[in-house]
N, C-alpha and C positions, 0 to 999 in steps of 0.2 A: 866813360873818361869823367875823372874829377878833379878840380881845382883849386891850390893852397888859391893867394891873393892874386897872383894873376892871372890870363890867358891868354886864348889863339889870337887877341886883336892883333898882339904883332906878328900873328903871320902874312899879314895884309898883303903888300904889293906883289913881289914875286910869288908866292902861292897859291895867292888868288888865278895870274896870271897863267900857272902851271892844270889849274885848276879848270881853266874857263871851258865849258862846253857848250852846247847849245842844247837849250830846254824844253823838255820832250814838252810837245801841245798836249796843250789840256782837256781835248777832248780823250786824249789816253787816258786822263781818269776813269773816263764814263766806260769805256772799254776793261781796262783791267777791274781781276778779281779784287777780293779783300785783299786786308797786310794785317800784318800784324807784327809790331814796331818791340822788343822786346832792350827797349835800352831806350830810354827817358830818364831825365832830372825832372823835382820840382825841385820849387823853391816859395818859402812861407810869404804867406801872400802880399805881407806889409815891407818884407825886405825890396831895394832897391836896388838893381842891380846894376852891376859895372857902368859906367855910360859912356859915351854913349854907345848904343847897342847895335854897331854894325857886322853883319856879317864879311868874315876873315877870304872869306871864298866869293858869294855873290858881291859883294861894296855896299849891298840892300842897307838900308837907315831904317831903322826900327821904330817907331814911339811907346814901343815898350820899356814904362819904367819901373814897375816893382812885379813882386811873383803873383797878385793879380790880375795883371797883363796879361805875364806871358801863359799863363792857362788859360785862358780866353783867345789868345792868339794860335796855343797848338791845337788845340780845337779844331778849330776852324782851319788849321792846317790840314789837321788831318782829313776833316772831314772833307777838305776841298780833294785829299788826293787815295779816300777809301781807305782808310787809317781805321782798320774797327776794334782793334784793342794794344792798348799801351801797358810793359810791365813799367812803371814808374818808381826811380829809386829816390828813397829820402835818406837825407844822413841820421841823425842822434838829436834828439830833442827836436825843436822847431823842425828841422829838414822832416825826417821820421812826421812827424804834425800833417805836414805839407803832401807828403806821398797818402796819406790818407786823405787828406783833402780833397785831393781827386777822385781818387776813390767815391766819394762822397758826392762829391759836385759830376760825376753821371759813372756811376758805380756798371752799368753795363760794359764800359770802353777802359775802366783804368784796375789797375794790379796794383797793389803797395807791396811798395819791398823798402827791406831795412839796409840801409846802407849802411856800414860797419865799418871802419880803421883799426884797431886800435893802438896810437900814438899816443905820448905821453899829453898831445894839448886836446886829442879825441878819443878821448879813451871807451874801450868796448862796453856799450851798456848790462845792466847788468842781467844775468842769464835770465832771471822768472820772470823779469818783467816782458823781456823777450818773447817768451815762452809764450804767457797769457798772450799775449800778442799774436803770437800763431793761434794759438790752442781758439781765441775769442775771430776768428777768423779777418782781424784786421788789416794783419800783413800777411800777406803768404808767397815774400819770396824773403831768403836772406842775399839779399847785395843791394848797390854794389858792393862787396868788400873790395877795400881797398888798401889791403896790408900792405905791398909795395912801398904805397906813399910814406907807411912807417918805417920802412926799411929791415921787412919782413916777407917773409915768404907763408903762403895759406897752410903748409903744413909746422909751422911753429905749433907746440907747445901750446901757446896762450889761445889759438885757436880750438884747439882739441873739445873742450866741450863745447863751444856752439854748432861743428861738425858734427857732436856727436847726435844733438838735436834735434838739427834736418835730417839728419841719417834715419831717427826715431819718427820724430813725426810728417817722415817725405816732403820736406820740404826743399826745391829744387837751390843753388846754391850758385849766383852770379858774381863771377870773379873779374875785376881787372888785373886783364894782362898787357904783355909788349911794354911799350915805354909813356911818357909822361912829353905833359907839356914843356916846351924850351925852359932852361932856367930853372926847374922845379927842385933844383936839389939846395938851389942857395935861395930860396922861401924861407923865411923863421920858421912856417908853418911844416917844411918838406925834410925838412936837413938831413934825416938819418934816410931819406927816398935812394936804392940808386938802381940800375936800368939790371940789372941783373935778378933783380926780386921779380920780374917780371916774364922772364924764360918758365912757359908755361911747364915744363919738366919739374920744378921747383913742386909742382902738386903732386908727384905721384906718391911719396908718403904718405898721403893724406889720403887719399883714393888707395892704396893698400888696406887702409884704418879702418877707407869706409865702403866697402864693394859697393853697396847700394842707395851711393850717394849722388846726386844727378846735381852735376859741374857746369855751366855753362863760360867759359874760357872767352872773353869778351875780346873785342878789338882784335880776333882769328886769333891772339896771339900775336901779332903783326910786332916788330920784322922777324921773330923766330920759328920760322914755317916748319926747318925740319921736325925740332923740338914740337911743333902742335900736331902735325902729322905723326907723329910716334907716340903723344898724348891719345890722340883718337882713333890711332889702332891697336893699342893694347887694351884702353879704356873705354867699351860699346854705351857707358853711362854717361859720355863729355858729348856736348856738344861747343860749339864757337856761333857767335854773332858778328858783322861784318859791322858793330857801330865807327863810327870815325872817322873809320879808314874807307869807307865810302863813299865819301865826302871832302875829307880835308887831304885825303894822301891825294900826289897825280893821280889822275881817272886812268891809266896808261900801268902804270905801277900797281895799282889795285888791281885789275884786273889781271897781271898778270900772277896776282899772288892770290886770286878768288878762281882762276885758271887751274892752277898748281895743282888745290886743295879737291875739286871737281875730279881734273884727272885722276889725282891719287884716290879717287873712290867715294867720297865723302859730303855728296851733294844729300845727302840724305841729314845729315846733322851739322850743315847750315845755315842759323837762321837772319832772317833782314832783323838789325837794329840803325837806326840815327844818331843815336845817342847827340843830339841836338844841341844841347848844353843852354844857353842865353839865345839861344838863335833859333823859332820855329821854322823860318821857311829851311834851313838845314835838312829837315824832314823830306823833302821833294827832291831836294837835291842827292839826300842818300838814295831814294826810292831811282832815280835818273838811275845814278851808279850801277845800280843794279840791272834797271834795264835794259843799257848799254851796251853789256854786254854779251857781245856777240856769240860768244861760244857757246852762250847756256842757252838749252833747247828749255820751251816756255813749259814741258813738265819739272825743268828742274827750276825755272826760274820763280815757279806756282808752289815750290817746294820751299823755295828760301821764304818767299813772304808771308807766308800761313802753315802750309803742312807740317814745315818742322817743328815750329813752334807750339802747333795745337797741341804733338805727341810727347812733347819735350816736356812742356809744362799742364801735362794732363789738362787739357782744355777740353768744356766742349761747345756747342753754338750758344748754350745761355750760361757759363759761365759767366 
């Protein structure tokens, strides 16, 4: 999930109470298998994060001040919870370099993604620059694509050359779907944004034009459950990730949504994502969101935490 100048700090009170759940014992981290987090975010090392950095769900006040602090804290959380690999999104300019810097800091752990939008204040990067980054292997994912924040769908002609390039180079695409933080459309950054552009059905024309495109519908398309299922049913190259919903939504509601996707037969196409944003401890909360889903078998949890991402992103043990 991407933000304008607002963030989820406003969620405090009621949302925190709705999501309060007992913490999973730390001993569980020793027992759990490896985890891949396909939905992470990087910030430039010298960037000062909006303060104070208080997790809107746990209420934990973090000592994090800069992007460099954030990276160090994320690595510590990943090690604590056995998250062995992360797909990290950076935006244009310094944000993209931040994702690349995360990879340089720990190349076995991080895979850099190029976050793009396409709005007036955040234009798409030059196609030749992005192609070179992909060919050189500096960046291996196109995403998070936040077309919704620009008031566009992925099927808009503006994105056509980027999707054609991704299909040609076999670069996976990670698309923001679903809704956005409260007040987004009143933020100067995102006035064109509309909830309807987050409906996964909007990707259909793009998928038809590019049948070999690997597409991750981030946030599992929430709250557009039926449309998400329709895209999964029709397009085998489409997967979803659980980012943000697994820790920011009320736990029972998230479990109902996830259960429906699993009962519809798509447990092999759901990937774990934290979408921790400014809050590294969101990684552990997101893991709890999956581990406490009593309706999941251990095999299904392993698929969501690890196996499905290995397949979708075509990873090897030494990627």
